[in-house]
N, CA and C of each residue as an Amber inpcrd file, in Angstrom:
protein
   258
 185.7060000  63.1870000 142.3490000 184.4670000  63.5060000 142.5810000
 183.3870000  62.2250000 142.1660000 182.3720000  62.1260000 142.8980000
 181.5160000  60.9950000 142.7580000 180.6920000  61.1950000 141.5070000
 180.5100000  60.0920000 140.6740000 179.7170000  60.3330000 139.3430000
 178.2870000  60.4600000 139.7830000 177.4040000  61.3670000 139.3190000
 176.0680000  61.3830000 139.5030000 175.3800000  60.8060000 138.2990000
 174.0620000  59.9150000 138.5190000 173.3900000  59.1660000 137.5600000
 172.2870000  60.2890000 137.1120000 171.6410000  59.8290000 136.1270000
 170.6860000  60.7620000 135.4460000 169.3300000  61.0060000 136.3480000
 169.3640000  60.3620000 137.4650000 168.0740000  60.6140000 138.3070000
 168.8810000  61.5970000 139.5110000 170.1240000  61.9780000 139.5110000
 170.2250000  62.7240000 140.4610000 171.1350000  61.9800000 141.4130000
 170.9330000  60.8030000 141.8130000 171.7620000  59.7980000 142.7200000
 173.3600000  59.7950000 142.2660000 173.8590000  59.6200000 143.2350000
 175.4620000  59.3440000 143.3370000 175.7890000  57.9770000 143.1120000
 176.5880000  57.6170000 142.0320000 177.2240000  56.3640000 141.8740000
 178.7130000  56.2250000 142.8260000 178.9630000  55.3100000 143.2270000
 180.0320000  55.2660000 144.2340000 181.4430000  54.9660000 143.3850000
 182.2990000  55.5190000 143.8340000 183.6760000  55.1150000 143.0260000
 184.2840000  54.0580000 143.4120000 185.2860000  53.5390000 142.5350000
 185.8910000  52.1340000 143.0010000 186.3080000  52.2400000 144.1340000
 187.2410000  53.4830000 144.7290000 187.8580000  53.8930000 145.9140000
 186.7700000  53.5440000 146.8970000 185.4960000  54.2270000 146.7050000
 184.6210000  54.0150000 147.8330000 184.0650000  52.6070000 147.7490000
 184.0550000  51.9270000 146.8730000 183.3300000  50.5730000 146.8460000
 184.5740000  49.5560000 147.7530000 185.8150000  49.8470000 147.5430000
 186.7260000  49.0830000 148.0820000 186.6760000  49.4430000 149.7070000
 186.1500000  50.3710000 150.0800000 185.8670000  50.5630000 151.6360000
 184.6100000  49.7000000 152.0510000 183.5890000  49.3060000 151.1580000
 182.5700000  48.4550000 151.6460000 182.7940000  47.5340000 152.4340000
 181.9350000  46.7520000 153.2110000 182.3440000  45.6910000 153.7650000
 182.0930000  44.4900000 152.9350000 182.4000000  43.2510000 153.5910000
 182.4790000  42.3240000 152.6420000 181.3690000  41.9000000 151.7880000
 180.0370000  42.0220000 152.4970000 179.0460000  41.9250000 151.4190000
 178.1230000  43.1950000 151.9020000 177.2890000  43.3330000 150.7540000
 176.4360000  44.5500000 151.0560000 175.2070000  44.3290000 150.2770000
 174.0790000  45.1410000 150.5890000 172.7330000  44.7800000 150.2450000
 172.6340000  44.6230000 148.3510000 171.6330000  44.0730000 148.0200000
 171.5030000  44.1690000 146.5660000 171.4350000  45.6930000 146.0160000
 170.3900000  46.4710000 146.6560000 170.2770000  47.8800000 146.2110000
 171.5370000  48.6520000 146.1840000 172.3940000  48.2700000 147.2380000
 173.3810000  49.0700000 147.4850000 174.5160000  48.7910000 146.4110000
 174.5400000  47.5270000 145.9870000 175.4560000  46.9210000 145.1970000
 175.0530000  47.5240000 143.8400000 173.9670000  47.4830000 143.3750000
 173.3380000  47.9310000 142.2280000 173.6050000  49.4170000 141.9040000
 173.8520000  50.1700000 142.9520000 174.2980000  51.5510000 142.6780000
 175.4790000  51.6710000 141.8920000 176.5660000  50.7550000 141.8490000
 177.9150000  50.5750000 141.4000000 177.5920000  50.6750000 139.9670000
 176.7150000  50.1160000 139.1510000 175.9470000  50.1620000 137.9770000
 175.0650000  51.2800000 137.6800000 174.4180000  51.8070000 138.4660000
 173.4280000  52.8090000 138.1080000 172.1420000  52.3640000 138.0750000
 172.0750000  50.9820000 138.6730000 170.5480000  50.3860000 139.0540000
 169.8620000  50.9020000 139.9910000 168.2540000  50.7910000 139.5900000
 167.5750000  51.1470000 140.4920000 167.2570000  49.8130000 141.5630000
 166.4970000  50.1140000 142.8580000 166.7160000  48.8370000 143.7080000
 165.6960000  47.8100000 143.1320000 164.6260000  48.1470000 142.2870000
 163.6340000  47.3320000 141.4630000 164.6060000  46.5230000 140.6790000
 165.1830000  47.0800000 139.8470000 166.1220000  46.4350000 138.8830000
 167.3200000  45.6010000 139.7290000 167.8490000  45.9910000 140.5370000
 168.7600000  45.1690000 141.2400000 168.1890000  43.8300000 141.6710000
 167.1860000  44.0020000 142.3550000 166.4200000  42.9940000 143.0180000
 165.9230000  41.7690000 141.8310000 165.5360000  42.2820000 140.7930000
 165.0160000  41.5770000 139.4910000 165.9840000  40.6600000 138.7960000
 167.1690000  41.4700000 138.8390000 168.5760000  40.8890000 138.1690000
 169.0200000  39.7540000 139.1970000 168.9120000  40.0460000 140.2750000
 169.5690000  39.1500000 141.3900000 168.7880000  37.8370000 141.2930000
 167.3950000  38.2080000 141.3550000 166.5500000  36.7880000 141.4220000
 166.4830000  36.1860000 139.9120000 166.8560000  36.6900000 139.1450000
 167.1830000  36.0030000 137.7100000 168.3340000  35.3520000 137.5090000
 169.3440000  35.6200000 138.5570000 170.5740000  35.1920000 138.4940000
 171.4750000  35.9670000 137.2670000 171.2810000  37.2480000 136.8190000
 171.6290000  38.0120000 135.9810000 172.6040000  39.2980000 136.5600000
 172.7940000  38.9960000 137.8600000 173.5810000  40.4270000 138.3810000
 174.7150000  40.4270000 137.9960000 175.5510000  41.4840000 137.8430000
 176.8550000  41.1320000 137.4860000 177.9810000  40.9820000 138.3220000
 177.5760000  40.6990000 139.5920000 178.4850000  40.2910000 140.7250000
 177.9760000  38.8830000 141.3710000 179.0470000  38.5660000 142.3430000
 178.3560000  37.3520000 143.0430000 177.2600000  37.8280000 144.0020000
 176.1570000  36.9250000 144.0070000 174.9710000  37.1910000 144.6940000
 174.7650000  35.8290000 145.6150000 174.5410000  36.0740000 147.0120000
 174.4220000  35.0420000 148.0320000 172.7350000  35.1300000 148.5740000
 172.3530000  33.9840000 148.5340000 171.0190000  34.2460000 148.9880000
 170.7830000  33.1010000 150.2480000 170.3740000  33.7280000 151.3190000
 170.2490000  32.9180000 152.4100000 168.6780000  32.9370000 152.8520000
 167.7520000  32.0480000 152.6830000 166.4410000  32.3080000 152.7780000
 165.8460000  33.3220000 151.8200000 165.2130000  34.1470000 152.1870000
 164.7250000  35.6260000 151.5630000 165.5830000  36.6470000 151.3470000
 166.9710000  36.5390000 151.8190000 167.7620000  37.5770000 152.1930000
 168.7480000  37.5020000 151.1120000 169.1480000  38.4700000 150.1840000
 170.0660000  38.4260000 149.0650000 171.1160000  39.3250000 149.5860000
 172.4690000  38.8630000 149.4980000 173.4830000  40.1200000 149.4930000
 174.6940000  39.9250000 148.2850000 175.3610000  40.6810000 148.1950000
 176.4240000  40.8490000 147.0640000 177.7100000  40.9170000 147.6460000
 178.5130000  40.3700000 147.3340000 180.0710000  40.0390000 147.5620000
 180.7160000  41.0590000 147.0910000 181.5580000  42.1730000 147.8780000
 181.9950000  43.1620000 147.3300000 183.3530000  42.9460000 146.6890000
 183.8510000  42.0700000 146.9550000 185.1030000  41.6190000 146.0880000
 184.6270000  41.3880000 144.6230000 183.4840000  40.7080000 144.4320000
 183.1810000  40.4730000 143.0580000 182.6450000  41.6290000 142.1260000
 182.2730000  42.8180000 143.0980000 182.0330000  43.8690000 142.2540000
 183.1560000  44.5710000 141.9590000 184.2110000  44.8370000 142.6170000
 185.3670000  45.1480000 142.2940000 186.0730000  44.4910000 141.3230000
 186.1300000  43.0530000 141.2510000 186.4320000  42.5350000 140.1360000
 185.6520000  42.9660000 138.7130000 184.2480000  42.6820000 138.8160000
 183.3980000  43.1120000 137.6110000 183.9300000  44.6030000 137.0890000
 183.9440000  45.4910000 138.0420000 183.9440000  46.8430000 137.5650000
 185.7510000  47.2940000 137.1310000 186.3780000  46.5020000 137.5290000
 187.8900000  46.3940000 137.1490000 188.1350000  45.9020000 136.0000000
 187.4310000  45.0940000 135.3170000 187.6030000  44.2670000 134.2540000
 188.4690000  43.1890000 134.2990000 188.4810000  42.7030000 135.3640000
 189.7280000  41.4680000 135.9250000 189.1960000  40.3440000 134.8020000
 190.5360000  40.2500000 133.8230000 190.5620000  39.1190000 133.0320000
 190.5010000  37.6430000 133.4740000 190.5740000  37.5180000 134.7460000
 190.2660000  36.1190000 135.2300000 189.1880000  35.6950000 135.4040000
 188.1580000  36.6810000 135.4960000 186.8560000  36.4750000 135.8590000
 185.8280000  36.7030000 134.5840000 186.7820000  37.4130000 133.5070000
 185.6910000  37.8710000 132.1960000 184.9520000  36.2750000 131.7140000
 183.7990000  36.8120000 131.6230000 182.8160000  35.6970000 130.8360000
 182.4020000  34.7780000 131.7180000 182.8490000  34.6780000 132.9600000
 182.2940000  33.8440000 134.0070000 181.1450000  34.3840000 134.7370000
 180.1110000  33.7100000 134.9700000 178.7950000  34.2650000 135.8230000
 178.8100000  33.5370000 137.3220000 178.7890000  34.2270000 138.3270000
 178.6860000  33.4630000 139.3160000 177.3150000  33.0790000 139.7420000
 176.7740000  32.1870000 140.3320000 175.6150000  31.5200000 140.4010000
 174.8510000  32.0190000 141.5990000 173.6140000  32.0100000 141.8910000
 172.9650000  32.4930000 142.9970000 172.8020000  31.4230000 144.0600000
 173.2400000  31.4790000 145.0830000 173.2500000  30.2030000 145.9560000
 171.9190000  30.0650000 146.7020000 171.2130000  29.0260000 146.5190000
 169.8340000  28.5970000 147.0260000 169.8860000  28.2320000 148.6080000
């Protein structure tokens, strides 16, 4: 069963995230942590998003594998912050 956030929106499970494409939009990635669209973009722009964010021009995408690593608690990446590409 998919977890439900306080605002009634569903949060994806790790199994569902594993089925996502290689990169996803910032708002979609933010749903993995229960973030709103605005909060997701603000964190990405500040370089504080908990997964790898790629920036090409004005477009931001998030690497799905980094979402999985962050949510899985992968010890190889613990404490490391991926930077926003300019």
